C-alpha positions, -999 to +999 in steps of 0.1 A: +005+001+001+029+027+013+047+016-023+014+019-046+009+055-024+046+064-037+044+055-073+011+077-070+032+108-055+063+104-081+037+106-111+019+137-097+052+152-095+064+142-124+034+153-146+032+185-130+068+198-137+060+178-174+035+207-174+058+232-160+085+224-191+055+226-217+046+261-210+082+269-209+082+254-243+050+267-256+063+304-246+092+301-259+083+290-295+057+320-296+082+343-286+104+327-314+075+330-336+063+369-328+102+375-332+102+360-371+070+375-376+086+410-369+116+402-389+099+391-415+078+426-422+089+447-456+094+480-429+124+456-414+141+446-445+144+481-454+158+490-423+183+459-424+192+468-463+193+511-466+225+513-449+238+488-480+221+508-499+198+496-515+159+507-517+127+496-528+112+505-566+092+528-569+074+514-594+055+490-600+064+451-611+045+446-647+029+409-657+051+399-688+026+376-704+040+348-728+013+336-752+022+302-766+026+291-805+004+272-820+024+243-847+002+226-875 
């Protein structure tokens, strides 16, 4: 009976420890994801490449259409 009680207590402590670890890992994941999203934003990229002399284009990109050639 005492061994069963100790085993149950050990499992309860292990579950509590693992729950805390899961919360910490989830927090680290969310923090990393939010930092990545900030880094991927166009405004932050423009700031980082501005000192290299690269500026965003003032003209929008043009679409190139290629017409298929038909062979008879």
